[in-house]
C-alpha positions as a Python dict, from the first residue, in 0.01 Angstrom:
ca = {
    (1, 'M'): (0, 0, 0),
    (2, 'P'): (224, 176, 277),
    (3, 'D'): (264, 539, 282),
    (4, 'T'): (554, 705, 109),
    (5, 'I'): (791, 876, 360),
    (6, 'P'): (858, 1220, 306),
    (7, 'A'): (1227, 1325, 270),
    (8, 'T'): (1152, 1614, 538),
    (9, 'M'): (911, 1638, 832),
    (10, 'T'): (790, 1907, 1082),
    (11, 'A'): (963, 1883, 1413),
    (12, 'V'): (987, 2113, 1724),
    (13, 'E'): (1355, 2213, 1803),
    (14, 'I'): (1489, 2363, 2120),
    (15, 'R'): (1643, 2691, 2012),
    (16, 'G'): (1867, 2796, 2326),
    (17, 'K'): (1774, 2757, 2668),
    (18, 'G'): (1498, 2916, 2844),
    (19, 'G'): (1109, 2948, 2835),
    (20, 'P'): (855, 2763, 2636),
    (21, 'E'): (931, 3019, 2365),
    (22, 'V'): (1247, 2850, 2265),
    (23, 'L'): (1051, 2555, 2144),
    (24, 'V'): (1016, 2651, 1769),
    (25, 'A'): (838, 2426, 1470),
    (26, 'T'): (1094, 2355, 1175),
    (27, 'S'): (1146, 2150, 884),
    (28, 'L'): (1401, 1863, 935),
    (29, 'E'): (1544, 1544, 746),
    (30, 'T'): (1329, 1241, 828),
    (31, 'P'): (1535, 1026, 998),
    (32, 'Q'): (1577, 639, 896),
    (33, 'P'): (1559, 341, 1118),
    (34, 'K'): (1893, 137, 1180),
    (35, 'A'): (1929, -212, 1285),
    (36, 'G'): (1667, -295, 1554),
    (37, 'Q'): (1497, 50, 1518),
    (38, 'I'): (1144, 130, 1414),
    (39, 'L'): (1054, 459, 1245),
    (40, 'I'): (698, 553, 1373),
    (41, 'K'): (473, 792, 1185),
    (42, 'V'): (373, 997, 1462),
    (43, 'A'): (-2, 1071, 1572),
    (44, 'A'): (48, 1194, 1910),
    (45, 'A'): (343, 1268, 2160),
    (46, 'G'): (311, 1289, 2532),
    (47, 'V'): (467, 1606, 2711),
    (48, 'N'): (674, 1530, 3033),
    (49, 'R'): (840, 1711, 3266),
    (50, 'P'): (1190, 1596, 3152),
    (51, 'D'): (1103, 1770, 2840),
    (52, 'V'): (1084, 2103, 3021),
    (53, 'L'): (1411, 2010, 3185),
    (54, 'Q'): (1567, 1972, 2862),
    (55, 'R'): (1415, 2284, 2725),
    (56, 'K'): (1606, 2458, 3016),
    (57, 'G'): (1920, 2305, 2958),
    (58, 'L'): (1907, 2089, 3255),
    (59, 'Y'): (1848, 1753, 3095),
    (60, 'P'): (2037, 1687, 2780),
    (61, 'A'): (1987, 1415, 2535),
    (62, 'P'): (2190, 1102, 2569),
    (63, 'K'): (2504, 1103, 2343),
    (64, 'G'): (2406, 972, 1987),
    (65, 'H'): (2025, 1023, 2006),
    (66, 'S'): (1803, 1286, 1884),
    (67, 'E'): (1843, 1622, 2039),
    (68, 'L'): (1464, 1680, 1995),
    (69, 'P'): (1226, 1670, 2294),
    (70, 'G'): (991, 1404, 2331),
    (71, 'L'): (1023, 1080, 2525),
    (72, 'E'): (731, 898, 2415),
    (73, 'A'): (491, 876, 2105),
    (74, 'A'): (225, 675, 1943),
    (75, 'G'): (138, 626, 1569),
    (76, 'T'): (180, 357, 1305),
    (77, 'V'): (498, 184, 1212),
    (78, 'A'): (643, 340, 885),
    (79, 'A'): (941, 160, 847),
    (80, 'V'): (1161, -116, 1032),
    (81, 'G'): (1536, -162, 1050),
    (82, 'A'): (1736, -480, 1003),
    (83, 'G'): (1642, -727, 1256),
    (84, 'V'): (1294, -616, 1373),
    (85, 'T'): (1063, -886, 1403),
    (86, 'R'): (784, -813, 1643),
    (87, 'F'): (628, -538, 1433),
    (88, 'K'): (558, -469, 1065),
    (89, 'V'): (493, -153, 856),
    (90, 'G'): (119, -23, 927),
    (91, 'D'): (103, -159, 1302),
    (92, 'P'): (-25, 80, 1565),
    (93, 'V'): (235, 96, 1827),
    (94, 'M'): (372, 341, 2122),
    (95, 'A'): (703, 339, 2232),
    (96, 'L'): (951, 483, 2502),
    (97, 'L'): (1195, 715, 2313),
    (98, 'N'): (1553, 837, 2398),
    (99, 'G'): (1423, 1167, 2220),
    (100, 'G'): (1274, 1300, 1906),
    (101, 'G'): (903, 1232, 2007),
    (102, 'Y'): (799, 1615, 1890),
    (103, 'A'): (820, 1536, 1533),
    (104, 'E'): (617, 1392, 1251),
    (105, 'Y'): (822, 1095, 1248),
    (106, 'A'): (1033, 946, 1522),
    (107, 'L'): (1272, 656, 1572),
    (108, 'A'): (1204, 385, 1848),
    (109, 'E'): (1413, 94, 1965),
    (110, 'E'): (1212, -234, 1895),
    (111, 'P'): (1268, -372, 2262),
    (112, 'A'): (1088, -21, 2410),
    (113, 'T'): (802, -41, 2182),
    (114, 'L'): (449, -178, 2254),
    (115, 'A'): (138, -259, 2067),
    (116, 'V'): (-133, -27, 2133),
    (117, 'P'): (-429, -196, 2333),
    (118, 'E'): (-752, -268, 2172),
    (119, 'G'): (-977, 21, 2212),
    (120, 'V'): (-697, 279, 2340),
    (121, 'S'): (-692, 597, 2101),
    (122, 'M'): (-365, 716, 1971),
    (123, 'V'): (-382, 1029, 2231),
    (124, 'E'): (-435, 789, 2511),
    (125, 'A'): (-156, 556, 2381),
    (126, 'A'): (91, 825, 2362),
    (127, 'A'): (35, 904, 2746),
    (128, 'I'): (127, 546, 2812),
    (129, 'P'): (500, 459, 2800),
    (130, 'E'): (687, 722, 3000),
    (131, 'T'): (455, 708, 3281),
    (132, 'F'): (389, 316, 3289),
    (133, 'F'): (750, 256, 3252),
    (134, 'T'): (846, 479, 3533),
    (135, 'V'): (571, 381, 3764),
    (136, 'W'): (629, 8, 3686),
    (137, 'H'): (998, 27, 3771),
    (138, 'N'): (1008, 249, 4056),
    (139, 'V'): (729, 131, 4222),
    (140, 'F'): (691, -220, 4185),
    (141, 'E'): (1045, -328, 4093),
    (142, 'R'): (1282, -87, 4284),
    (143, 'G'): (1024, -20, 4568),
    (144, 'A'): (903, -402, 4564),
    (145, 'L'): (516, -275, 4649),
    (146, 'K'): (296, -582, 4739),
    (147, 'S'): (-74, -634, 4792),
    (148, 'G'): (-173, -514, 5104),
    (149, 'E'): (101, -271, 5140),
    (150, 'W'): (64, 96, 5177),
    (151, 'L'): (217, 349, 4918),
    (152, 'L'): (222, 728, 4939),
    (153, 'V'): (229, 910, 4604),
    (154, 'H'): (343, 1259, 4590),
    (155, 'G'): (199, 1456, 4306),
    (156, 'G'): (-112, 1250, 4284),
    (157, 'T'): (-255, 1436, 3969),
    (158, 'S'): (61, 1455, 3766),
    (159, 'G'): (85, 1213, 3467),
    (160, 'I'): (288, 1000, 3690),
    (161, 'G'): (59, 1022, 3969),
    (162, 'V'): (-254, 911, 3825),
    (163, 'T'): (-85, 624, 3709),
    (164, 'A'): (76, 520, 4023),
    (165, 'I'): (-258, 562, 4220),
    (166, 'Q'): (-447, 332, 3989),
    (167, 'L'): (-186, 74, 3903),
    (168, 'A'): (-100, 20, 4278),
    (169, 'A'): (-475, 14, 4364),
    (170, 'A'): (-548, -251, 4116),
    (171, 'L'): (-292, -463, 4205),
    (172, 'G'): (-410, -465, 4552),
    (173, 'A'): (-236, -179, 4753),
    (174, 'K'): (-355, 61, 4965),
    (175, 'V'): (-275, 443, 4814),
    (176, 'I'): (-230, 772, 4996),
    (177, 'A'): (-181, 1062, 4759),
    (178, 'T'): (-78, 1419, 4785),
    (179, 'A'): (-196, 1711, 4566),
    (180, 'G'): (-226, 2066, 4580),
    (181, 'S'): (-579, 2151, 4585),
    (182, 'A'): (-931, 2006, 4724),
    (183, 'A'): (-1023, 1977, 4379),
    (184, 'K'): (-709, 1762, 4274),
    (185, 'C'): (-772, 1560, 4597),
    (186, 'A'): (-1094, 1460, 4478),
    (187, 'V'): (-965, 1340, 4153),
    (188, 'C'): (-710, 1131, 4347),
    (189, 'L'): (-1006, 965, 4549),
    (190, 'E'): (-1187, 891, 4238),
    (191, 'L'): (-888, 719, 4103),
    (192, 'G'): (-832, 471, 4393),
    (193, 'A'): (-664, 643, 4657),
    (194, 'R'): (-794, 552, 5017),
    (195, 'R'): (-671, 931, 5132),
    (196, 'A'): (-587, 1216, 4950),
    (197, 'V'): (-394, 1521, 5157),
    (198, 'D'): (-421, 1867, 5029),
    (199, 'Y'): (-55, 1980, 5090),
    (200, 'T'): (-154, 2331, 5110),
    (201, 'A'): (-362, 2265, 5422),
    (202, 'E'): (-238, 1940, 5562),
    (203, 'D'): (73, 1777, 5682),
    (204, 'F'): (115, 1466, 5488),
    (205, 'V'): (327, 1308, 5778),
    (206, 'E'): (40, 1351, 6031),
    (207, 'V'): (-208, 1202, 5785),
    (208, 'V'): (15, 901, 5711),
    (209, 'K'): (38, 856, 6088),
    (210, 'A'): (-304, 881, 6134),
    (211, 'E'): (-431, 645, 5833),
    (212, 'T'): (-192, 370, 5892),
    (213, 'E'): (-249, 369, 6293),
    (214, 'G'): (108, 502, 6367),
    (215, 'R'): (272, 235, 6148),
    (216, 'G'): (369, 449, 5841),
    (217, 'V'): (369, 343, 5472),
    (218, 'D'): (597, 93, 5284),
    (219, 'V'): (679, 282, 4962),
    (220, 'I'): (676, 641, 4888),
    (221, 'L'): (718, 762, 4518),
    (222, 'D'): (852, 1087, 4536),
    (223, 'M'): (949, 1354, 4259),
    (224, 'V'): (972, 1647, 4511),
    (225, 'G'): (1293, 1596, 4707),
    (226, 'G'): (1420, 1906, 4910),
    (227, 'D'): (1230, 1895, 5235),
    (228, 'Y'): (1022, 1622, 5166),
    (229, 'V'): (1318, 1371, 5210),
    (230, 'D'): (1297, 1418, 5593),
    (231, 'R'): (948, 1420, 5600),
    (232, 'N'): (942, 1095, 5384),
    (233, 'I'): (1177, 913, 5605),
    (234, 'R'): (951, 997, 5907),
    (235, 'S'): (645, 867, 5712),
    (236, 'L'): (808, 529, 5648),
    (237, 'A'): (696, 220, 5841),
    (238, 'D'): (992, -24, 5944),
    (239, 'D'): (1185, -176, 5650),
    (240, 'G'): (987, 102, 5413),
    (241, 'R'): (1133, 223, 5095),
    (242, 'V'): (1139, 567, 4930),
    (243, 'V'): (1197, 597, 4564),
    (244, 'N'): (1293, 927, 4384),
    (245, 'I'): (1240, 1020, 4070),
    (246, 'G'): (1262, 1386, 4062),
    (247, 'Y'): (1372, 1664, 4295),
    (248, 'Q'): (1152, 1995, 4218),
    (249, 'N'): (1248, 2127, 4564),
    (250, 'G'): (1625, 2051, 4516),
    (251, 'S'): (1847, 1755, 4497),
    (252, 'K'): (2088, 1833, 4820),
    (253, 'V'): (1951, 1734, 5145),
    (254, 'T'): (2086, 1645, 5478),
    (255, 'V'): (1954, 1274, 5605),
    (256, 'D'): (1935, 1178, 5955),
    (257, 'M'): (2107, 832, 5907),
    (258, 'M'): (2013, 711, 6266),
    (259, 'R'): (1657, 692, 6192),
    (260, 'V'): (1737, 554, 5848),
    (261, 'M'): (1930, 259, 6025),
    (262, 'L'): (1699, 212, 6313),
    (263, 'K'): (1405, 171, 6085),
    (264, 'R'): (1600, -29, 5806),
    (265, 'L'): (1499, 209, 5542),
    (266, 'T'): (1601, 184, 5168),
    (267, 'L'): (1654, 515, 5001),
    (268, 'T'): (1663, 464, 4610),
    (269, 'G'): (1601, 637, 4303),
    (270, 'S'): (1648, 615, 3907),
    (271, 'T'): (1608, 791, 3583),
    (272, 'L'): (1512, 593, 3282),
    (273, 'R'): (1644, 807, 2994),
    (274, 'I'): (2024, 689, 3036),
    (275, 'R'): (1958, 341, 3079),
    (276, 'P'): (2027, 71, 2803),
    (277, 'T'): (1779, -58, 2573),
    (278, 'T'): (1814, -406, 2717),
    (279, 'V'): (1694, -249, 3062),
    (280, 'K'): (1396, -41, 2896),
    (281, 'G'): (1324, -385, 2682),
    (282, 'A'): (1274, -574, 3023),
    (283, 'I'): (1049, -326, 3180),
    (284, 'A'): (847, -301, 2848),
    (285, 'R'): (768, -672, 2872),
    (286, 'A'): (651, -637, 3244),
    (287, 'V'): (437, -349, 3141),
    (288, 'E'): (320, -558, 2884),
    (289, 'A'): (221, -858, 3094),
    (290, 'Q'): (130, -697, 3404),
    (291, 'A'): (-26, -327, 3336),
    (292, 'L'): (-159, -312, 2975),
    (293, 'P'): (-431, -575, 3041),
    (294, 'L'): (-561, -352, 3320),
    (295, 'V'): (-577, -70, 3058),
    (296, 'A'): (-753, -296, 2818),
    (297, 'N'): (-1022, -425, 3050),
    (298, 'G'): (-1091, -87, 3190),
    (299, 'K'): (-968, -131, 3521),
    (300, 'I'): (-707, 176, 3451),
    (301, 'K'): (-792, 470, 3257),
    (302, 'I'): (-556, 708, 3071),
    (303, 'V'): (-615, 1041, 3232),
    (304, 'I'): (-563, 1343, 2952),
    (305, 'D'): (-551, 1692, 3076),
    (306, 'S'): (-528, 1853, 2734),
    (307, 'T'): (-409, 1832, 2365),
    (308, 'F'): (-238, 2067, 2159),
    (309, 'P'): (-118, 2051, 1795),
    (310, 'L'): (253, 1992, 1729),
    (311, 'A'): (339, 2331, 1608),
    (312, 'E'): (197, 2434, 1979),
    (313, 'A'): (455, 2272, 2193),
    (314, 'A'): (517, 2578, 2357),
    (315, 'Q'): (180, 2625, 2488),
    (316, 'A'): (175, 2258, 2608),
    (317, 'H'): (500, 2353, 2796),
    (318, 'A'): (313, 2670, 2941),
    (319, 'R'): (7, 2460, 3044),
    (320, 'M'): (260, 2222, 3232),
    (321, 'E'): (430, 2473, 3422),
    (322, 'T'): (117, 2620, 3556),
    (323, 'S'): (111, 2280, 3759),
    (324, 'Q'): (-273, 2312, 3713),
    (325, 'H'): (-301, 2023, 3466),
    (326, 'I'): (-458, 1688, 3597),
    (327, 'G'): (-297, 1370, 3390),
    (328, 'K'): (-112, 1380, 3048),
    (329, 'I'): (-76, 1664, 2819),
    (330, 'V'): (-43, 1542, 2468),
    (331, 'L'): (61, 1691, 2141),
    (332, 'T'): (-110, 1579, 1816),
    (333, 'V'): (9, 1542, 1476),
    (334, 'S'): (-240, 1595, 1177),
}
């Protein structure tokens, strides 16, 4: 017998704008799935940088979607809306969400929902959607990384970074990663990077030049922006591509377009949250076909830094903002 869905649930709200302390556990009405939606009884939810930006008032939820934080969750299907055919009540699932993951129940769009691979725990599953969707779309679709090419990954031990290193290496690319300490660089090498750059002690532009014998890398995945933009351009090979998914050092920069033109470079970027469900669904199918089998057979491991109970979301955010974490931070729901 399926569990009875309670009328109310525990969820974490953002009350105001500010530090982790504005995340408050409260009781809210349990949402109901509409056509094409799935209600997930959440077992675990991933914590991501966009959640921090939303908490600070810099990344609002898309109009018409939950204003609760949380862009990914894993659990079991509690109910389905009209027209849902891929999943049934009781199925273990994980999903990329438009918001609302920090709760006991969360709504997901069916196209952006995936079955949990065999042997993957709920905590691990909750750490998959946001990073795998982001990496697949930006590195392999927008960046068009191919086997044999060089990839430079900034933030190699972030949730995005550990996924990008492993996925690119598993599919035949040569990876250089940057990280902020010798210990973090060692992790990057363990995950499959050919060279790791401690950006506190080395210049990644010079390292790239040395490692590629002056050629440069083919694709760069960057979430730093700011002063990295010009350095990225200098690190690219002819016909290279840089894909920005964040701008921790600032979004407004000056670019030498002459170098871009002479090297025939592509500068691009994206954000997933505002994209339509059809786009997310297409990425989901690609992840399902190309990436999840590598998780199921153990070629890619899900790197978990730490877990916190749902009510301790503030502590989870504080951990993320230390930038000391390696891999994903996950909230657990009892």
